[in-house]
C-alpha positions in Angstrom: -14.8 0.3 3.0 -12.9 -1.0 0.1 -13.6 -2.5 -3.7 -12.2 -4.8 -5.6 -10.4 -4.7 -8.6 -6.9 -4.9 -10.0 -3.0 -3.7 -9.3 -2.1 -0.2 -11.4 1.6 0.7 -12.3 2.6 4.0 -11.3 5.3 5.9 -13.6 8.0 7.8 -11.2 10.7 10.3 -12.8 13.5 10.8 -10.4 16.8 13.1 -10.3 19.3 11.2 -7.9 22.2 13.2 -6.7 24.1 10.8 -4.6 22.4 7.7 -4.4 20.5 6.1 -7.2 16.8 4.9 -5.7 15.4 1.7 -6.0 13.1 1.3 -9.1 9.4 1.9 -8.6 6.4 0.9 -10.6 4.5 4.3 -10.6 2.3 6.3 -12.8 2.4 9.4 -10.7 4.2 12.0 -12.5 7.5 12.3 -10.6 8.9 11.1 -7.4 12.2 11.2 -5.4 14.1 8.4 -4.1 13.6 4.4 -2.9 11.9 3.3 -0.6 14.6 4.2 2.0 13.4 8.0 1.7 10.3 7.8 3.5 12.7 6.9 7.0 14.6 9.5 6.3 11.7 12.0 6.4 12.2 15.0 9.0 10.1 17.7 10.3 9.1 19.0 6.4 7.7 15.8 5.6 5.9 16.1 8.8 2.4 18.2 8.8 3.9 21.4 10.6 2.9 22.3 13.9 0.3 25.2 13.9 2.9 28.0 14.7 1.6 29.5 11.3 -1.7 31.2 10.9 -3.9 29.4 9.2 -5.2 29.6 5.9 -8.5 29.2 4.7 -9.8 27.7 1.7 -10.2 30.3 -1.2 -13.7 30.9 -2.9 -14.1 29.1 -6.1 -14.8 31.8 -8.9 -17.2 31.5 -11.9 -16.4 29.1 -14.7 -15.5 31.3 -18.1 -18.3 31.9 -20.6 -18.2 28.8 -23.3 -17.5 29.7 -27.0 -17.6 28.7 -30.3 -14.8 30.1 -33.1 -11.4 30.5 -33.7 -8.9 29.4 -30.4 -7.6 32.7 -29.0 -3.8 33.3 -28.1 -3.6 31.9 -24.6 -0.3 33.9 -23.8 -2.8 36.7 -22.1 -3.9 33.7 -19.7 -0.1 32.0 -19.1 0.9 36.0 -18.5 -1.5 36.0 -15.4 -1.1 32.5 -14.4 3.2 32.3 -14.5 3.5 34.2 -11.4 1.8 32.1 -9.2 3.5 28.7 -10.3 6.4 27.7 -8.6 9.1 25.0 -9.2 9.1 22.3 -6.1 12.8 20.8 -5.1 12.4 18.3 -2.4 16.0 16.5 -0.6 15.8 13.5 1.1 19.0 13.4 3.5 20.5 10.5 5.9 23.2 10.4 8.0 25.8 7.9 6.9 28.1 5.7 8.5 30.3 8.1 9.9 27.2 10.4 10.9 27.8 13.1 8.6 24.4 14.0 6.8 24.2 13.6 3.2 22.0 14.2 0.3 20.4 11.0 -0.5 18.2 12.3 -3.7 16.7 15.2 -5.1 13.0 15.2 -6.7 11.4 18.2 -8.8 7.9 18.6 -9.0 5.1 21.9 -9.6 3.2 23.6 -7.0 0.9 27.3 -7.0 0.1 29.5 -4.9 -3.7 29.4 -4.3 -3.5 31.7 -1.0 -1.4 35.1 -1.1 -0.5 34.6 2.4 1.8 31.9 1.3 0.3 28.8 1.1 0.7 26.7 -1.9 -0.7 23.5 -3.0 1.1 20.4 -4.9 1.2 16.2 -4.9 2.2 14.5 -2.2 4.5 12.1 -3.9 6.7 15.5 -4.6 7.3 16.0 -1.2 6.7 12.6 0.8 9.5 11.6 2.9 11.7 15.2 2.0 13.8 16.7 4.7 14.1 20.0 2.9 11.6 21.5 0.3 12.4 24.8 -1.2 10.2 26.6 -4.2 11.6 28.7 -6.9 9.2 31.5 -8.7 9.0 32.4 -12.2 11.0 35.8 -10.8 13.7 33.9 -9.3 12.8 33.9 -5.8 14.0 31.0 -3.8 12.2 30.7 -0.3 11.8 27.3 1.9 8.5 25.6 2.2 7.4 23.8 5.0 4.6 21.4 4.5 1.2 22.1 6.5 -1.1 19.5 5.3 -0.6 16.3 3.0 -3.1 13.3 2.2 -1.4 10.0 0.6 -4.7 8.4 -0.4 -6.0 11.6 -3.2 -2.1 12.8 -3.2 -2.3 16.3 -2.2 -0.2 18.5 0.0 0.0 21.9 1.0 3.0 23.9 1.6 3.7 27.5 3.6 6.4 29.6 2.8 7.4 33.2 4.7 5.8 35.3 2.5 2.9 37.5 1.9 1.1 39.6 -0.9 2.2 36.5 -3.3 0.4 36.2 -6.6 -2.5 33.5 -6.4 -4.2 31.7 -8.8 -8.1 31.9 -8.7 -9.9 28.7 -8.1 -12.3 27.5 -10.6 -15.4 25.2 -10.5 -14.3 21.7 -11.5 -18.0 20.5 -11.7 -18.6 23.1 -14.5 -16.1 21.6 -16.5 -17.5 19.8 -19.7 -15.9 17.1 -22.0 -14.4 19.0 -24.7 -13.6 22.4 -22.9 -9.7 23.6 -23.7 -7.7 23.3 -20.3 -4.2 24.5 -20.0 -1.4 22.7 -18.0 1.7 25.0 -16.6 4.5 22.8 -14.8 8.1 21.8 -15.1 8.6 18.3 -17.1 11.5 16.8 -17.0 12.8 19.7 -15.4 11.8 22.4 -18.2 10.8 25.2 -16.2 7.1 27.0 -16.7 6.4 24.7 -19.8 2.8 25.2 -20.8 0.5 22.8 -22.5 -3.1 22.8 -24.1 -5.6 20.4 -24.8 -9.4 19.4 -23.8 -11.2 17.5 -21.1 -10.9 13.9 -22.5 -13.1 12.9 -19.8 -14.1 13.2 -15.9 -14.4 10.8 -12.9 -11.5 8.1 -14.0 -10.7 6.6 -11.0 -7.9 3.9 -10.4 -10.0 1.2 -12.4 -9.3 3.6 -15.3 -5.4 4.5 -14.6 -3.0 2.0 -13.8 -0.6 2.1 -11.1 -2.3 4.1 -8.4 -2.3 3.2 -4.9 -5.3 1.1 -4.4 -6.4 2.0 -1.1 -6.5 5.9 -2.9 -9.5 8.1 -3.9 -9.4 9.4 -7.1 -12.0 11.1 -9.7 -9.3 12.3 -12.1 -10.2 14.9 -15.0 -9.0 13.3 -18.1 -7.1 15.3 -20.6 -4.9 15.5 -23.7 -2.9 18.4 -22.7 1.0 16.9 -22.2 1.7 16.4 -18.5 5.1 14.9 -18.2 7.6 13.9 -15.0 7.9 17.0 -13.1 4.1 18.1 -14.3 3.3 17.3 -10.5 1.6 19.0 -8.5 1.0 22.4 -11.4 -2.2 23.6 -12.4 -5.0 22.9 -15.0 -6.2 26.0 -16.0 -9.6 26.4 -17.8 -10.2 29.4 -20.4 -10.5 32.1 -17.3 -6.9 31.1 -15.5 -8.7 29.2 -12.9 -7.0 26.4 -11.4 -9.8 23.2 -11.5 -7.2 20.8 -11.1 -3.8 19.6 -9.6 -1.8 17.8 -12.4 -1.0 14.4 -10.7 -0.6 11.5 -13.2 0.1 9.8 -16.2 -0.7 6.8 -18.2 2.6 5.4 -18.8 1.6 3.2 -22.0 0.0 5.9 -23.7 0.4 9.0 -25.4 -1.4 12.6 -25.0 -3.2 11.1 -21.6 -2.8 12.8 -18.5 -4.9 13.4 -15.3 -5.6 15.8 -12.2 -7.3 15.8 -9.6 -10.6 17.9 -9.5 -10.4 21.4 -6.9 -13.8 19.9 -6.0 -12.1 17.4 -4.5 -9.5 19.2 -3.3 -12.0 22.0 -1.4 -13.2 19.4 0.3 -9.7 18.2 1.7 -8.3 21.4 2.3 -10.0 22.9 5.7 -9.2 19.8 7.3 -5.7 19.7 6.1 -5.3 23.1 6.7 -6.8 22.5 10.3 -5.3 19.4 11.5 -2.5 18.3 8.7 -4.2 15.1 7.9 -7.2 13.4 6.8 -9.1 11.0 9.5 -11.5 8.9 7.5 -14.5 7.2 8.5 -15.8 3.9 6.8 -18.6 1.4 6.8 -16.8 -1.6 6.9 -17.8 -3.2 3.8 -16.5 -4.7 0.4 -18.8 -3.4 -2.4 -19.2 -3.6 -6.2 -21.1 -1.4 -8.6 -24.8 -2.4 -8.9 -25.4 -5.0 -12.0 -27.7 -4.3 -14.6 -29.7 -7.1 -13.4 -30.1 -5.6 -10.1 -31.3 -2.3 -11.7 -34.1 -4.6 -13.7 -35.4 -6.1 -10.6 -35.5 -2.8 -8.2 -37.1 -0.9 -11.7 -34.5 1.9 -11.2 -31.5 3.1 -13.3 -27.9 1.4 -12.5 -26.9 3.5 -9.5 -25.6 2.6 -6.2 -23.4 0.1 -4.8 -24.2 -3.6 -3.8 -22.4 -5.0 -0.5 -20.4 -8.2 -1.3 -19.0 -8.5 2.6 -19.6 -6.9 5.7 -16.6 -6.7 8.1 -16.8 -8.4 11.5 -17.1 -5.4 13.9 -17.6 -2.7 11.4 -20.0 0.1 11.3 -22.2 -2.0 9.0 -22.3 -5.2 10.7 -23.8 -3.3 13.4 -26.1 -1.7 11.3 -27.3 -5.0 10.1 -26.6 -4.7 6.1 -26.0 -8.1 4.6 -24.4 -9.0 1.6 -26.6 -8.5 -1.5 -27.9 -5.5 0.1 -27.5 -2.4 -2.4 -27.1 1.4 -0.8 -28.8 3.7 -3.0 -28.4 7.0 -1.0 -25.9 8.0 1.8 -26.6 10.6 4.2 -29.0 12.4 1.3 -27.1 12.1 -1.6 -27.7 9.2 -4.5 -25.0 7.1 -5.2 -23.5 6.6 -8.2 -21.2 3.7 -8.2 -18.7 2.0 -5.6 -16.0 4.8 -6.1 -18.7 7.4 -4.8 -20.1 5.6 -1.7 -16.9 5.0 -0.9 -15.5 8.7 -0.8 -18.6 9.9 0.5 -18.2 7.7 3.6 -14.5 8.3 3.9 -15.3 12.2 4.4 -18.5 11.9 6.5 -16.5 11.7 10.0 -15.9 8.9 12.2 -18.6 8.3 14.6 -20.8 10.5 12.9 -24.5 9.1 12.3 -26.2 8.8 9.0 -28.8 7.7 7.0 -28.5 5.1 3.9 -31.6 3.8 1.3 -31.2 0.4 1.3 -32.4 -2.0 -1.2 -32.5 -5.7 0.1 -34.5 -7.7 -2.2 -37.7 -5.6 -3.7 -37.7 -3.9 -0.4 -36.2 -0.4 -0.1 -35.5 1.2 3.3 -33.5 3.7 5.3 -31.2 2.5 7.8 -29.5 4.4 10.1 -25.5 4.0 10.8 -22.9 5.6 12.9 -19.6 5.2 11.0 -16.0 3.9 12.2 -12.7 5.2 11.7 -10.9 3.6 8.7 -8.9 0.8 9.4 -10.1 0.6 13.4 -11.8 -2.9 11.9 -11.1 -4.8 9.3 -11.7 -2.9 5.7 
């Protein structure tokens, strides 16, 4: 399933050790080395064989009580959260012409413990292509980390360290966040460890249409904040006023000040069980290109402007098998109202390969249910 839109520009921060990485166009907070880095990846960047006990997603905590009045000191919140936040250093190594392994580059980012049994969250771009990953805790301890699972399209990665009884951040309900709520970001901007910044939720549901430089095949529904998020903050927690992690800091707008973005924990919690079990996400797809419903479509149907309009049906895809047609408008997917093209794309991708779902479709002035069996994304033309 794909959508129409322009191509953004990503912002990358690198720390080079031996070779200078080729320039990247990016808006994600940090990255390691040039395009050769991915070919240098070893066991650390691949999902770990399931030799460690599988973790389980944490329980989502109730949101904090909202108050109106003077802003309290954030020091107690930061003091509680600080031990759970780590500096993530990722090295890319390769063999030179003499067969000796050399360090090609080093990237720095942030991560945080969500499970006291040694499981951490960070961004995929922080550790992608790395052959060695080390995490440093606030108390000075440094531990090697292994990749348990990662997902490039959402920029989420799960790490595991050989430690237990670690201080873990509680996970908050990102759906409960409202525009104007206070949030706190903790990370390592420009290598300045455990830097704290605060701001408000500026907006929710920002997509690749809003943030230039993101992977056009990715899935994004960012929390936008004016809390300072800079290179090195990638993978760190965005906290609500109860000290609960409600997002993973991920990206910035390179052409603007005080605009940062975080992956909502609502999305992360859907990915986490699959990443812990399989190490990767295998996505399903309808096999169509869609756009948002137009005002004229909404007027014709006498409905709110919610849904996704089919622009093209890929031959051989699930949509073609179900007899979807160009101009059809998908109003509901598997019992859920479709807000727009991006939500449909996410719902279809996470439903499961070979799963049969019911969609509510509008064709002309007629509205009817359609059963469709989803294919694997990439198995046919998107």
